[in-house]
VOGU-3710 file (C-alpha; in Angstrom, 3 decimals, decimal comma):
1> xxxxxxxxxx> -1,602/16,258/-5,416  -2,417/18,364/-2,393  -2,423/18,471/1,398  -5,497/19,917/3,105  -5,526/20,888/6,774  -8,475/19,771/8,907  -10,176/22,779/10,481  -11,702/22,773/13,941  -13,390/25,756/15,535  -10,380/28,016/14,969
11> xxxxxxxxxx> -9,776/28,857/11,323  -6,365/30,318/12,129  -3,330/28,104/11,547  0,386/28,753/12,092  1,511/31,464/9,697  4,544/29,420/8,682  2,557/26,613/7,050  1,154/26,666/3,551  -1,311/23,807/3,013  -3,094/23,616/-0,314
21> xxxxxxxxxx> -6,533/23,974/1,248  -8,777/23,167/4,197  -11,451/20,684/5,219  -14,032/22,135/7,625  -15,547/19,467/9,883  -19,211/19,562/10,882  -18,311/18,459/14,420  -16,224/21,604/14,922  -19,113/24,046/15,371  -22,900/24,326/15,055
31> xxxxxxxxxx> -24,297/25,208/11,650  -25,409/28,692/12,643  -21,889/29,562/13,764  -20,371/28,173/10,584  -22,713/30,187/8,390  -22,050/33,395/10,321  -18,272/33,163/10,067  -16,980/35,987/7,877  -13,310/35,086/7,856  -13,162/32,367/5,188
41> xxxxxxxxxx> -11,094/34,457/2,818  -8,845/36,050/5,439  -6,541/33,034/5,494  -4,667/31,633/2,479  -5,432/28,034/3,468  -9,159/28,801/3,415  -9,195/29,966/-0,198  -9,686/26,356/-1,249  -12,124/24,797/1,178  -14,207/21,691/1,523
51> xxxxxxxxxx> -16,813/20,733/4,095  -17,121/17,240/5,567  -20,774/16,633/6,584  -19,627/13,811/8,906  -22,904/11,879/8,787  -20,762/8,834/9,604  -20,623/10,197/13,185  -24,346/9,546/13,673  -23,496/6,512/15,807  -21,868/8,588/18,556
61> xxxxxxxxxx> -23,196/8,059/22,084  -24,646/11,422/23,113  -24,471/10,556/26,799  -20,696/10,277/26,536  -20,075/12,781/23,738  -22,722/15,425/24,257  -20,782/18,445/22,974  -19,999/16,853/19,626  -23,514/15,492/19,238  -25,040/18,884/20,039
71> xxxxxxxxxx> -23,013/20,522/17,286  -23,848/17,793/14,800  -27,539/17,903/15,727  -27,704/21,492/14,447  -27,188/20,164/10,903  -30,437/19,033/9,306  -29,082/15,845/7,706  -28,680/14,199/11,122  -32,475/14,273/11,405  -32,544/15,401/15,040
81> xxxxxxxxxx> -35,775/16,952/16,317  -36,273/18,535/19,709  -33,294/20,829/20,183  -33,915/24,573/19,972  -33,205/26,394/16,730  -30,710/29,206/17,175  -32,071/32,730/16,984  -29,879/35,724/17,795  -32,942/37,513/19,146  -33,616/34,735/21,627
91> xxxxxxxxxx> -30,246/33,256/22,557  -26,630/34,206/22,912  -24,269/31,539/21,588  -23,485/30,176/25,098  -27,187/30,199/26,022  -28,084/28,205/22,917  -25,275/25,719/23,579  -26,444/25,160/27,157  -30,078/24,735/26,134  -29,237/22,386/23,270
101> xxxxxxxxxx> -26,843/20,268/25,344  -29,519/19,744/27,945  -31,828/18,209/25,338  -29,394/16,390/23,047  -28,944/13,119/25,018  -32,700/12,515/24,978  -33,265/13,223/21,276  -30,024/12,075/19,622  -31,033/9,028/17,488  -27,595/7,300/17,416
111> xxxxxxxxxx> -28,161/6,305/13,803  -28,354/8,064/10,455  -31,813/8,645/8,956  -33,021/5,814/6,717  -36,438/7,121/5,619  -36,294/7,301/1,820  -38,989/9,986/1,828  -36,912/12,323/4,028  -33,398/11,824/2,698  -33,752/14,002/-0,457
121> xxxxxxxxxx> -34,558/17,069/1,655  -31,787/16,286/4,128  -29,246/15,989/1,326  -30,542/19,233/-0,189  -29,736/21,091/3,038  -26,223/19,616/3,038  -25,481/20,575/-0,567  -26,980/24,057/-0,176  -24,802/24,777/2,869  -21,621/23,868/0,986
131> xxxxxxxxxx> -22,618/26,106/-1,904  -23,398/28,997/0,461  -20,040/28,873/2,226  -18,125/28,682/-1,039  -16,742/25,144/-1,064  -14,839/24,284/-4,249  -16,526/20,870/-4,382  -19,441/19,160/-2,659  -18,883/16,159/-0,400  -22,125/14,200/-0,183
141> xxxxxxxxxx> -23,029/12,753/3,232  -22,981/9,032/3,908  -23,682/6,919/6,982  -20,905/4,765/8,376  -20,612/1,308/6,809  -20,203/-0,938/9,841  -21,587/-4,298/8,676  -19,254/-6,365/6,458  -22,304/-8,136/5,008  -24,250/-5,010/4,088
151> xxxxxxxxxx> -25,932/-4,575/0,726  -24,689/-0,975/0,810  -28,266/0,082/0,108  -28,537/2,872/2,702  -25,283/4,451/1,546  -26,380/4,370/-2,099  -29,752/5,869/-1,169  -27,971/8,913/0,271  -25,573/9,082/-2,686  -28,279/8,852/-5,336
161> xxxxxxxxxx> -30,412/11,478/-3,585  -27,451/13,844/-3,520  -26,591/13,276/-7,146  -30,173/13,821/-8,252  -30,395/17,112/-6,395  -27,043/18,398/-7,693  -27,904/17,490/-11,289  -31,262/19,304/-11,035  -29,777/22,414/-9,387  -29,588/25,334/-11,805
171> xxxxxxxxxx> -26,046/26,560/-12,400  -24,445/23,845/-10,284  -20,910/23,262/-11,597  -18,906/21,967/-8,639  -17,249/18,538/-8,551  -19,216/15,989/-6,518  -17,527/13,627/-4,074  -19,174/10,469/-2,768  -18,245/9,685/0,833  -17,016/6,150/1,530
181> xxxxxxxxxx> -16,893/5,812/5,321  -15,861/2,372/6,552  -15,611/0,965/10,061  -12,383/-0,975/10,376  -14,258/-4,197/11,231  -15,259/-4,263/7,560  -11,653/-4,486/6,368  -9,573/-6,045/9,164  -10,237/-9,698/8,355  -10,011/-9,981/4,558
191> xxxxxxxxxx> -7,295/-9,040/2,105  -8,658/-6,203/-0,064  -8,612/-8,094/-3,395  -10,817/-10,763/-1,809  -13,107/-8,512/0,219  -16,582/-8,640/-1,383  -17,675/-5,445/0,358  -14,842/-3,447/-1,198  -15,664/-4,926/-4,592  -19,308/-3,925/-4,133
201> xxxxxxxxxx> -18,384/-0,377/-3,139  -15,930/0,045/-5,981  -18,417/-1,206/-8,579  -21,502/0,664/-7,398  -19,914/3,992/-6,456  -17,698/4,340/-9,521  -20,725/3,652/-11,751  -22,444/6,823/-10,454  -21,995/10,234/-12,037  -19,437/11,503/-9,569
211> xxxxxxxxxx> -16,133/13,275/-9,986  -14,517/12,195/-6,736  -14,536/9,918/-3,702  -13,849/10,972/-0,124  -12,529/8,046/1,971  -12,453/7,819/5,763  -11,742/4,822/8,001  -13,286/4,628/11,474  -10,537/3,031/13,559  -12,650/1,700/16,407
221> xxxxxxxxxx> -10,462/-1,376/16,893  -7,296/0,647/17,440  -6,079/1,204/21,029  -6,785/4,520/22,695  -3,159/5,237/23,595  -1,876/5,637/20,041  -2,567/8,085/17,232  -1,695/5,856/14,296  -3,626/3,182/12,434  -1,694/-0,045/12,830
231> xxxxxxxxxx> -3,786/-2,695/11,098  -2,149/-3,904/7,895  -5,358/-4,962/6,145  -7,117/-1,735/7,068  -4,265/0,334/5,662  -3,982/-1,875/2,588  -7,732/-1,511/1,997  -7,469/2,289/1,894  -4,581/2,025/-0,573  -6,612/-0,422/-2,672
241> xxxxxxxxxx> -9,607/1,928/-2,779  -7,409/4,911/-3,616  -5,784/2,991/-6,467  -8,932/1,624/-8,072  -10,975/4,806/-7,696  -8,095/7,122/-8,566  -5,934/5,255/-11,073  -8,423/2,929/-12,756  -11,723/4,842/-12,496  -9,954/8,204/-12,979
251> xxxxxxxxxx> -11,803/9,870/-10,111  -10,409/12,435/-7,712  -9,770/10,736/-4,391  -9,425/12,430/-1,024  -8,321/10,499/2,077  -8,739/11,849/5,593  -7,833/10,909/9,178  -4,905/8,625/8,345  -2,083/10,886/9,540  1,073/10,917/7,450
261> xxxxxxxxxx> 0,010/7,626/5,896  -1,916/9,964/3,601  1,351/10,324/1,687  1,243/6,601/0,905  -2,383/7,008/-0,199  -1,296/9,691/-2,670  1,368/7,393/-4,054  -1,411/4,835/-4,581  -3,680/7,184/-6,516  -5,278/9,706/-4,136
271> xxxxxxxxxx> -5,404/13,308/-5,353  -5,202/14,811/-1,865  -5,145/13,952/1,809  -6,049/15,814/4,981  -4,802/15,865/8,544  -4,008/18,052/11,558  -2,410/17,525/14,953  -5,148/17,257/17,599  -6,378/13,675/17,870  -9,957/14,599/16,861
281> xxxxxxxxxx> -8,492/16,167/13,703  -5,885/13,451/13,169  -7,757/10,147/13,183  -11,363/8,945/13,113  -12,278/6,811/16,102  -15,694/7,313/17,671  -14,389/6,626/21,165  -11,897/9,486/20,800  -14,846/11,897/20,721  -15,667/11,320/24,359
291> xxxxxxxxxx> -14,536/14,750/25,477  -11,250/15,510/23,831  -9,039/14,644/26,794  -5,837/16,436/27,703  -3,339/17,495/25,043  0,388/17,277/25,657  3,191/17,981/23,189  4,703/15,222/21,050  7,655/15,317/18,681  6,731/13,937/15,259
301> xxxxxxxxxx> 9,644/12,646/13,235  8,991/12,030/9,547  12,198/9,969/9,094  11,060/7,648/11,897  7,309/7,915/11,146  6,622/8,089/14,890  5,518/10,504/17,610  8,201/10,657/20,304  6,933/11,089/23,857  8,583/14,144/25,361
311> xxxxxxxxxx> 8,329/13,716/29,132  11,294/11,329/29,455  11,699/9,376/26,234  12,929/12,142/23,943  15,844/12,729/26,292  16,680/9,035/26,387  16,747/8,870/22,593  18,921/11,992/22,500  21,384/10,315/24,879  21,363/6,989/23,027
321> xxxxxxxxxx> 24,635/5,844/21,442  25,428/6,110/17,731  23,398/9,312/17,315  19,993/7,622/17,135  17,966/10,810/17,529  20,233/12,703/15,143  19,566/10,109/12,453  15,806/10,455/12,994  15,657/14,197/13,504  13,028/16,185/11,638
331> xxxxxxxxxx> 14,358/19,714/11,270  11,810/22,506/10,867  11,735/26,079/12,096  9,427/24,912/14,880  11,688/22,041/16,015  15,016/23,886/15,703  15,226/24,935/19,368  14,324/21,443/20,581  16,925/19,738/18,402  19,587/22,308/19,272
341> xxxxxxxxxx> 18,938/21,687/22,964  19,159/17,930/22,396  22,535/18,315/20,692  23,799/20,191/23,760  22,341/17,732/26,259  19,804/20,278/27,509  16,632/18,703/28,983  13,350/19,175/27,123  11,903/20,898/30,190  14,215/23,845/29,570
351> xxxxxxxxxx> 12,879/24,451/26,044  9,729/26,529/26,716  7,847/25,683/23,538  8,386/21,961/23,998  8,177/21,574/27,777  5,937/18,640/28,618  2,890/20,407/30,005  -0,834/20,256/29,352  -1,846/22,611/26,550  1,730/23,475/25,576
361> xxxxxxxxxx> 1,217/22,150/22,057  1,716/25,133/19,732  5,207/24,101/18,646  4,164/20,463/18,239  1,304/21,487/15,951  3,418/23,833/13,866  6,231/21,300/13,550  3,931/18,473/12,465  2,253/20,626/9,833  5,585/21,947/8,548
371> xxxxxxxxxx> 6,928/18,399/8,389  4,012/16,908/6,449  3,656/19,868/4,069  7,362/19,547/3,322  6,957/15,821/2,721  3,985/16,554/0,459  6,056/18,977/-1,602  8,849/16,436/-2,030  6,410/13,741/-3,130  4,400/15,965/-5,478
381> xxxxxxxxxx> 7,342/16,708/-7,786  7,835/13,006/-8,507  6,073/11,116/-11,263  5,400/7,535/-12,290  7,031/4,820/-10,210  9,235/7,373/-8,488  6,311/8,166/-6,170  5,724/4,673/-4,764  9,481/4,076/-4,729  9,910/7,243/-2,646
391> xxxxxxxxxx> 7,242/6,195/-0,152  8,569/2,658/0,113  12,076/3,976/0,751  10,723/6,271/3,497  8,891/3,427/5,215  11,823/1,004/4,920  14,148/3,584/6,479  11,628/4,311/9,250  11,263/0,605/9,996  15,028/0,278/10,333
401> xxxxxxxxxx> 14,921/2,656/13,332  12,313/0,635/15,243  14,638/-1,962/16,877  16,963/0,739/18,209  14,058/2,814/19,533  12,540/-0,260/21,179  15,803/-1,348/22,802  16,503/2,173/24,060  13,053/2,815/25,521  12,006/-0,708/26,554
411> xxxxxxxxxx> 8,740/-2,585/26,264  6,674/-0,177/28,399  7,511/2,810/26,208  4,909/5,469/25,479  6,505/6,172/22,093  4,532/3,821/19,832  6,299/2,095/16,946  4,188/-0,946/16,035  2,357/0,896/13,259  5,559/1,423/11,246
421> xxxxxxxxxx> 5,737/-2,254/10,268  2,024/-2,206/9,388  2,501/0,878/7,190  5,430/-0,747/5,360  3,742/-4,131/4,971  0,479/-2,602/3,739  2,307/-0,542/1,144  4,316/-3,538/-0,060  1,155/-5,660/-0,292  -0,564/-2,926/-2,301
431> xxxxxx> 2,390/-2,647/-4,714  2,611/-6,384/-5,222  -1,129/-6,750/-5,747  -1,401/-3,938/-8,284  2,075/-4,463/-9,757  3,134/-0,847/-9,322
//
C-alpha cells in the first residue's frame, strides 16, 4: 500500500510530508522541459516515480484550454502536427510556448489517434520517455472510454501495441500498467455487477500480460463548485474494478484523482492511490482544465471527510454548540495555528497562513498532504477485514457530522457535504456485493 503525490510543474513539495512516491502528469509541462529536468533525485518523493501519459485528455477543447493542450501536444502520442518542435538554438522556453500556443487551437485534433498503422510508433515514444526519466513502472496510454456501448477496441489497440513493444524491448524489466480511463457517464446508470462495459474491461484487460492497472474516472457530470466525486455508482464502480483487478486477478492497481476516497479504494484492493491539493491535481474533470481558476485556502478535515470553506463558515463551525469543530478537527503541524486560534475564538483572518485570500494556499496544501499521508499510514498497518472495517468506521463517523454541519451552515453553504453519503453508500454496496 502506498500514497503517491501528483506532481505539477513544481517538483518541490512541503518538506514535512513523506509520500511513498510521485506521479508526474503530462499536462504539467511540455516534453522537452520534462526531459531536461535534472532534479528528479533531489527530492525523496521523486525516488519512486511514475508518469501518466494522460492520453485520456485528448478530448479537451483547445480553444478553451489552450495552455494544457499546448503542453500535451508536445508529446508524440497525441498525434498533433503543426506546432513547432522545441530547439534551444531557436527558441527560449517562453518563445516556444508563445509560438506553440498560437498554433495549437487550429491543429489540436480533440480526439486520440485511431490509425492502427501509427499507434505502435506513438506508444514506442511514450514507453521510451518513461524509461529515459527513470520511472519504476510504465503506464501505457489509453484514450478516454466515453461510450457505454463501446466494443473497447480502440483502447485494446493501444494496450496491445504497448505490450508488444515492451515485450520486444531488450532488457525491459519494468512492471507494465494498463490505463483504464472511464468517463462517468459509463458508470453512473448501472450497478457495477450488472454493467456490461465493466465486465468487458475486466475480462479483456486482465487477460493481457500486464502487471498492473491504472484507473482514472473523468467526473464530467459532477458540479464545478465541489472537489469531491459524489455519485454512488461511479464510486462503487471504481471500488469494484479495484477489487476484481487487485484481489481476484492479483494485479497491482493504482487509482488517481479520487481525493481521499483513494483510501477506500485501497481497502478494496488497490495497491496505491495518488492525489494532491490543487483541483487539477485532485480530480479529473475536463471542464476543470479551462484555465485553472483562482485558488483559495480550504480546511480539509479527515474525520469529517469534507473541505471547510474558510471565509465565514469555518468560524461558524468553531462557534457552534457542543464543540462541533473540535469533534471534527484534523490536527497536523500545518493546521495547529488555525485550530489554536479557533479554540480561542480568534477569526481566521488573523491567522496569516490560513487567511482567506487568493493564492494563500501553502498551509492548506501542506495540511491536506499531512492528513492523507497520516491516514495512509494508519490504514497500511491493518490487514484482512480490519482494513474495510476501518474505512467503513471512518465514513460512518464522517456521515454522522453532516446533519450538524448542514444545520449550522444552512442550505446555501459553500462547504459541500453531499459526497459523504455517496462515499459511505458506495463502500457499503461494494462490501455487500463482494462479501468482504
